[in-house]
N, C-alpha and C positions, 0 to 999 in steps of 0.2 A: 941161753945167752940172751940177752935182752939187747935189741937193736935200736938206735936212737935215730933222729931224724937224718944225720949226718951219714949214717950207714945206707939208708933208704935212699938218700940223694944220690950218693956214690954208685949204688946199682942203678938207679934210674939214667944216670951220666953213661954207664957202661952199656945201655942200650943203643947207643950212637957209635959205638967203637966197630972199627972196620973188621976185626977178628971176630969171625963170627962164633968162636968157641967162647969168646969172652961173654958176647950177646947172649949165647944160650945158657952159660952159667948164671948170668943176671937175672935172666927170665925164671930159671929155676928157683932162685933164692926169693925172688918178689912172689913165686907162685907159693912158696912156703909160708911167706909171710901174711898172703891173703888168707891162707888156709888157718893161720893161728887168730885171725882176725873175722874167720867165720864168713868169707867174701869169696864164695866158691865159684862164682862165675868169673871174677878176675883170678883167682887160683888157675882155673881150667883154661882161661885164654893165655896165662903167661907159661903154664907147662905144655901145650900145644906148640906156642912158638918155641919153647926151648927144644922140643922134639923136632920141629921143622928145621932147626939150624943145626943139630946136632942129634941124629936118631940113636946114637949109643949113649944117651944119658939113661941109664935104666931108673935111675931114680925119679925123675921126671915121669917115665912112663907108669911105674908103680903108683905114684902118687894119683895120678889121672884116673889110673884104674879104681884106685880106692874111691874116687869121687863117684 
């Protein structure tokens, strides 16, 4: 799936939502995007933040462990 600028903007906007689960998922998705762009530091930062907001995000933990 190809993400466009609008998709990324929507994810960034979700980072200020009150709902922590929404913010956690946004960080997870931004981490995935950063990985596809070989931006490992940014990916790790987003994945750590996702886990801080929702420790049940096994996908984030697995991706972070792979880094």
